[in-house]
N, C-alpha and C positions, 0 to 999 in steps of 0.2 A: 490361843491368844498369848499365853505366857511365853511360849517359844518365839513367837513373832516379836513380842516386846523385847526379849533378850537379844534378838538378832539386831535390833535397830536402836535400842535405848542409848547406847554410847554415842553413836553418830548424831542422833537427833538432839541429845543433850548438848553437844558441842555447838550446834546451831542455836539452841535456846540460850546458852550462856553468853554467846556473842552479843545478844540483844539485851538480856536481862542478867547482869552479872551477880545480883544478890541471890544467895543460895535458896532461901525459902520461896521467894517470888519465882525464881526460875523453875523450881520443882512444881509449883502450882501451874505455871504455864505449860510445862512439859506434860503434866497429867491431863490438863484440858486438851492439849494437842492430841494425845493418844486416844482420848475419848472421841474426838472428832474423826480421827483416822479410823478407829474401829467401827464407828457408826457409818462412815462413808465407804469403807472397803467393799462391801457387797455390791455397790453401784459402780465401782471403778472397773473399767475394762483394762485388764492386764496386758501390757504391750511388751515390757521388758523390765528387768531388775533396775536398770538405770532410770527409766521413766518413773517407776514406783518410788524409788529413793528421792528423785527430784520433786515429785508431788508431795511426799511426806515432809521434805525440808520446807517447801512453800507453806504447808499447813502450819508448821512450827513457827516459821518467820511471821506469818500473818497473825497467829495467835499472840506472839510476843509484841507485835506492833499494836494490836488491840489492847493488850494489857497496859502498855506504856501510855497510850492515849487515854485509857480509862483512869489511870492513876495520875494523869497530867504530868507525866515524867518526860514527855517528849518536847523539850524546849530547844528552839533553834536560836543560836547566838549570831549577832551581827558580825562580830569579830572577837578574837580572843588573844590577849597578850600580843597584839600585833607588833609593838615596838621591840619586843624581846625575842621574836621568832627568827629563825634562820631564813636566809634567802633561798636555800636549796629547796627545790620543789619535791624531790623524791627522797623519802627516808631510806637510809642505808640498812635495810632489814636483813641482809645476808649475814651480818655479824651477830645476829641474835638467834636464840633458840626459838622454836615455835611457841613454847610456853611463855617465854618472856615477851614475845610480840603480842600474844593473846592478852597477857596481863596489861600491857601498855594500851592496847585498844580498848580493853574493858574499863580503863580509867579515864577515857575521853568523856567529855560532856555528852549527854544523851543524844542530842541532835547530830553531833559529829559522828559518834559511834554508829548510830542507826544508818546514816548515809554511807559511811565506809562499808558497813556490812552488806547493805543492799547493792552497792556499786561493785565492790571488789569480790565479795564472796558469793553473792547471788546473781551477779551479772546483769543487773538492771541498768538501764540508761538513766540519765538525769531526768529525762522527760517522764519515764515510767515511775521513777521515785517521786517526782513532784505530784503525779496523779495519785499514787498510792498514799502519800502522806498529807495531801491537801496543801502543798506549798508550791511556790513557783519553781520553775526549772533553774533559774538563776540562784535561788536560795539553796537548792540541792548542790549546785556546782560550788557555791561559796563555802558551804559546810564541808564539802570534800576537800577543797583547797586549804582551808584553815586547819582541818583535821590532819592533813598531810604535813603541814608546816609544824604543827604542834608535836606530831609523832617524830618528825625529824629532829626537833629540839630535844625531846626526851630520850630518843635513841642515842644521840650524840652525848648527852649527859651520862647516860648509863654506860656506854662503851668507853667513855673517857674517865669513868670513875668519879664523876662529879655528883 
């Protein structure tokens, strides 16, 4: 179990920190995720390394969402600083390091960050996100839209030195 943990802890930690940026909370979520993974492993039919990794990432993401719901940290905003946001739809992420981009995403409001993670990194559709989070499909879409606009604004400020 220790060797298995060492093989996957870094990769699964990054998934966890995308949803739960605070250190102690993320560690708790990751620990709970590993407990679920170790408990369920004997019942999983191994198909491939990629399938196993995908399953473990879903376990971590679901555990993080459960944590956020339990702590009432998953709030969805109607809009955010609309009048000061850019008109650009796509943030210019190629000028940033992966760490800087991760930091900007972690600073997004919880609802925005959660939808961005599920849509961009986990590959869920807005319909799937809506079902998973108990929101409407249009709320998922608007959270993603405003998150992109806010990221674009912050990226522009960061790359222009403001």
